Each structure stands twice: as structure tokens, then as C-alpha cells.
C-alpha positions as CSV (number, residue, x, y, z in Angstrom):
1,M,1.2,-29.5,21.3
2,I,4.0,-29.0,18.7
3,T,5.4,-32.3,20.0
4,F,2.4,-34.1,19.3
5,I,1.8,-32.1,15.9
6,W,5.7,-32.9,15.0
7,T,5.5,-37.0,16.2
8,T,2.3,-37.3,14.1
9,Q,3.6,-36.0,11.0
10,I,6.6,-38.0,11.9
11,F,4.2,-41.6,12.3
12,A,2.2,-40.2,9.1
13,A,5.0,-39.7,6.9
14,I,6.4,-43.4,7.8
15,L,3.2,-45.0,7.1
16,L,2.6,-43.2,4.1
17,I,5.8,-44.8,2.9
18,V,4.9,-48.4,3.7
19,L,1.3,-48.1,2.6
20,I,3.0,-46.8,-0.9
21,L,5.1,-49.5,-1.3
22,L,2.3,-52.0,-0.7
23,H,0.5,-50.6,-3.7
24,S,0.1,-53.3,-6.8
25,P,2.0,-51.5,-9.9
26,K,-0.3,-50.6,-12.5
27,G,2.1,-52.0,-15.5
28,D,1.4,-55.2,-16.4
29,G,5.5,-55.3,-17.6
30,I,6.8,-58.7,-18.2
31,A,3.7,-60.5,-16.4
32,G,1.2,-58.8,-18.8
33,M,3.0,-61.4,-22.0
34,G,2.1,-64.8,-20.4
35,G,-1.4,-63.4,-18.8
36,A,0.1,-64.0,-16.0
37,S,-1.5,-60.6,-15.0
38,H,-5.0,-61.7,-14.6
39,I,-4.6,-64.1,-11.3
40,F,-4.7,-61.5,-9.1
41,A,-7.7,-59.6,-10.8
42,S,-10.0,-60.5,-7.8
43,Q,-8.2,-58.7,-4.8
44,K,-10.3,-55.4,-6.5
45,S,-11.5,-55.0,-2.9
46,A,-8.6,-54.9,-1.1
47,E,-6.9,-52.3,-3.1
48,K,-10.1,-50.2,-2.7
49,G,-9.8,-49.9,1.0
50,L,-6.0,-49.2,0.6
51,N,-6.6,-46.1,-1.5
52,K,-8.8,-45.2,1.1
53,L,-5.9,-45.3,3.4
54,T,-3.5,-43.9,1.8
55,A,-5.8,-41.0,1.0
56,I,-6.7,-40.4,5.0
57,I,-2.9,-40.6,6.4
58,A,-1.8,-38.0,3.3
59,G,-4.5,-36.2,4.4
60,I,-3.0,-35.9,7.9
61,F,0.5,-35.4,6.7
62,V,-0.6,-32.6,4.7
63,L,-2.5,-31.1,7.7
64,C,0.3,-31.6,9.8
65,T,2.4,-29.9,7.6
66,F,0.2,-27.0,7.8
67,L,0.0,-26.6,11.0
68,I,3.5,-26.4,11.5
69,G,4.6,-24.9,8.9
70,Y,2.4,-22.0,9.1
71,G,2.9,-21.8,13.1
72,I,-0.9,-22.3,14.0
73,I,0.5,-24.4,16.6
74,K,3.0,-22.6,19.2
């Protein structure tokens, strides 16, 4: 059982890194000066779904961390 928890945690960690890198940056940067930041304004639903998926994977990661750290699963 501990092997399954470790595998799940490693998979969740890798997936969490990928999902965080997929998020769009919150600051406009240089694109904000030319008005190019408003071109992709219609992708709010995709961002909302990505936020939900990231939160679920983060929850799984934290749960696995507590299970391993407190020694509940032996």
C-alpha cells in the first residue's frame, strides 16, 4: 500500500509541475503596452478548468504527504 501512495505522490508532483507551468502569467508584461493582452481574453473557461484540476491534484499531493508523513499507511 505504501508503494501505491508513493507512486501517486510522485505522479501528482510531476502533474502539478506541468499544470502550474500551463497557467498563463497574471501580469501583462510588455504585451500590456501594445494592447496584445486582450487577444486571448476569451479563454477564461479554460483557465477556470485548469484552476480546478490544479487544485484537485494539489489536494491529492497534500493528502499523500500527510499519509506518508504521519505514518498512517504502513
